[in-house]
N, C-alpha and C positions, 0 to 999 in steps of 0.2 A: 346591261351595259351601267356602266358606274360614269355619273355628272361630273367629280371631282378631277381636275386634271394633276395629273401624277406632275410629279419635279424632272425631267429628264434630262439626262447630263449630256448625251449627244444623241446625233440624228438617225445612225442606222448602224448597229453592229454588224460584220458580216462571218457568219458560221459558217464554216466547211469540218468537214469528218473526211477524212481518207484512209485507209489501206493499202500501200502495196502502192502506189498510184504515183509515183513520185516525179516522172515524164507531163503526166494530163495536171497535179497540184502545180507545180513549176511553173508552168505555162497558163493554168488560172491566175496563179499570183500573180505573174507578169503584166495577164493583162485589167487586174484590177489597179496596178499601181499606174499603169501607161495609159488610163484610160481618163478621159476629163470628169470630172464629180466636183460640183460646189459642194457637195454637205462634206458634213462633221461625222467620221464614221471609223472603223476600229473593224480590223481583221482579224479575225480568230480559227487557230487551224485545232482541232482535234485530232491528234494520228492514233490510230489504234493498235498500237503496237509492229507498225510496220518491220519489216526487215530488209526494203531495199535502198536505204537509205537518205530515206523520205522526213526524217527528224535532223539529218547533221546537214542540208539541203537548203530546210527552213531557216534553221538556225544561224547559218552563214550565209545566205543570200537576201533572207528576208528580215532579218530581226527587230526589226516592227513590227512585226505578226505576233500575238499572244498564242502561243505554241504551248497544248494542255496533251501532254502524254500518259492515256488512258493505262500503261503495261499491261492490258489485252485487247484483244480482239472482241467491244463490244457489241460492234455491231453498229446498225444507222441508228434505230431510235436509243439506245442508253447511251452512245456515244454522242450522239447531239443535243439530250438531256446531262449529260457533261459539262457541256460547253453553256449550254442555256445557266447553267446554275452560278458556271462562272463568270457570264457574261454579267448578270445581276449587278456585279458591284458599280458597274459603266451607266447605268439607267437609259438604256436606250430605250429611244422612244417606237424604233421597230427595229426585229430582227429581222437580215436576210438567211436562209437556210439554203447554202448553193453546194451543188456536188463538186468535186475537184476535177470533174472531167467537163467543164464548162469553159469557154470563153466568153469575158463579154465585151459590149460597145462603149462609145463616149454616151456618158450622160444615159444610161441605162436605167441607173439607179436615180439618176432624178429623175425623172421620169414616172418611173411607180411608186416614189416618195410623195410625189406629186398628185396622182390621183388618188392615194391612197388618204393623202391634206384631202380633197377635194370630197372624198364619200367617206363619212367616219364612220359609218357602218356596216364598211366593211373590214373586216378583222384579218382575212387571207388573199393574196391576188399572187398572181405571175406574170411575165410576162409572154411572146409570144415564142416557140422553142422551135432553134434551126438543126439539123443536118449541118454535117460539115461545108456541104453544097450548095447552104442555105434553103435546102427546099425545107418544107414544113414535116417538124415533126408530131406526132399526138401528144398532149400533155393537159390534158382537161377529157374529162368523161365524166357520163351518167356514175351513180354507185351501182353498185353490182344487185341486180335484181335475178329473180324466179326467170321472168323473161329472157331480158336481156343476155345473160347469161346459159340459157337454151340459144339464142339464137349465133351469141360467138361460140359456143362446141360445135352447131353443126357450119359454119362459114355462111350463114343465112346473111349476114351483114355486109358479108365480102360478095353476094349474091346479088345483094342487091342494095348497094353503097351511096345510093340518093334519097333511101325509106327512113325515115326516122321509127317504121314503125318496128323495121327490122332489124333493128338500130341494136350491136352486142355492146351496147355502153361506151364506145371511143367515139362517137358522134361522126363517123364518115358523112354525114349527110349535110353537116355543116362547114362555109369554107376555110373558119377559123379566122377573119381577118377584120370581127368587130369585138369590143368590148359586149360581155354576156356577162350574165353573173351563173355561173355552176356550180354542179356537188362537190365536185372533184377534181383538184389541180395535182398531176404529178408533184414526186417530191422532188428534184432535181432544184428546181427555184420556188420557194414560198418567201413572200415579203409578209411578215405578219407583225400586227399592231401588238406592241409588249402589254397592255391594257386586256389585250382581248388571250392571249399567252395568258396571263392572271387567271384571266375564267377560268378557263378550257383546259387548262392545266397541262401539263407536258407531252412526249409522245408517248404510248405504250410502250413500256421496254420488255409483253411479251411476243410482239413481233422484232424478231430479229434483223430481218430485213428485208423489207417487199411487202406490204400491205399497208403500211403506219399511216400512208398518206391516206388512204379510202377510211381510215377510222380515226384519223385526225380532223379531216374534214365533216366526216360525221358532226362529228362532237363538238367545232365551231358552229355548225347548224343549227344543230341542239341548244346551242348557248343563243343561236338567232341574230349568230354574226353574218355577215353577205360573204361569199366569194364571189372573186371577180377573175376573169381571163380581159386581162391588159395588152391588144397583139400591138399599139403602140410604139413598146420598142423593144429586142429583143437579142437575146443570147444563143450562143453555140453550145448545143449540148453534144458530145463524140462520143457517149454509154459504153459503158463495158470501163469503166476506168479501175475499175475493184474487178468485176466479175470475171472478166479475162481471166484473170488467177486465177478461177476454179468454177467457168463454164458448168459443170454438170452440179458440184453443190449447192451454187444459187441458185441454176434454176431449178433445186427441188425445196431449198430454202421459201422459193417464192410459192411454191406450190400449199408449203406448207401453214405460209402466214396465211394464205387466202382461205384455209380449210380453220385456220385461230380465227381470222374476223367472221366467218359463218357462225361461228358454235358462238362467238361471243352476242352476237348482235341479231341471229337467228333464232338461236337455240340448235336443240339436238336435231334437229328434222330439217334445218336448215344447213347443215355438218354436213347431214345424209346426203342430201343431195345436190352440195358440191363436190363431196367425194364421188358420187356417180359421175357426175358429168366432167371432172379430172381427169379419173379413171379413161372413158369413152375418149377423151381428146386428144388423150395420148396417145392412145391405141390408133386412133384414125390419121395422127399425127405421122405413127411408124410406117401406118398402111403407105402415105401419099409419100412420104421421104424415100421409103424404100424401093417404090415404085420408080422415082426419078432417078436413085442412083443406079437402080436396074437399065434405065433408058439414058444413063451417063450424063443428065440434064444437070449441071451447074455442081457437077460427081461432088467437088471439094465440101461445098458450099449444105446441102442434104444429107454428106455422110455423115456429118457433122453434127445436125439436126437427127435425123435419124438415131442414132448414136443415144444423143441427150433425152431423147425421147423416150425409147426403147428401154433405157435403164430407169426413169422414171415410171415408166407403165409398173414396172415390176416393181420399186420403192413403193408408190404406190399402194399395189395388192400387199404388201410385206407389212403394212403400219397395223400392227398390233392392236386390235379395238379402237382404232383412230387415238392413240393415244400422242397425246401431242407435246410434250412437256419437253424441255430445253433440254436435257441427255441424254434424246433422243435424237439430237438435230446427226445430220451429214457429216 
């Protein structure tokens, strides 16, 4: 970590990447402009070639937003990298990467900013994330390991939710009510120190969408930056702002990204392990949701999840030699 103090231009630049999430994006921008904040901040939106009128909405209703039109669906990582490159001209002290399907509250940004200022060794932080009904939403986890993936595959973390030993990575055993050093923060909200980003580098664009949070957080820790979960402030994350447009495709993309993550950080043996666990996981989900459909338990939801896992199970079986090139995306 550098001891030199950079010449900052603004306090925070907020970066949102959006694809065909017009209504979510509009609600997010409305909350950003209507909530109290004492900081000097800017808002950037990278539109990944939406076809739902998102660009026109931003131009018409929020001309003060810095709009970047990517011209193609670059995905989450590359879309954010495009925004990060544009933001550099403003020299922000912090960059806040925010999902389009979120809603913020008064002074949420000030509180995260103050926490980061009080802890100069923290490179990345996030707040408490809530569902629409204000219940807790999982937003941090342990890095994937052979053991916690095994526990997650066989739902041992659900059978023993209060046990750290049987944890599947999502930390069900912890109430998420205290500030804590964590290994991974989910990508719906990141407050990143610009100095840390300069050292760690941008997101890995081989992750089209999903698992880039696992990779980026690991690289922050490898560069000796701490990662904090800070629940004294909160935002709402509705979820599915973009993925709802193609649920099976996005679900398979999540699996592909996880396979790439294990290949990148655990080598070929790690890749084989996560592949086998993924196949087994989807097979077990097919059995579970199929039986629920037969019993007509939450039939509509179960039918959708059954078909998603059914298609993904056979998609995984069809991956030729575990090649994960971008031109093989679903």
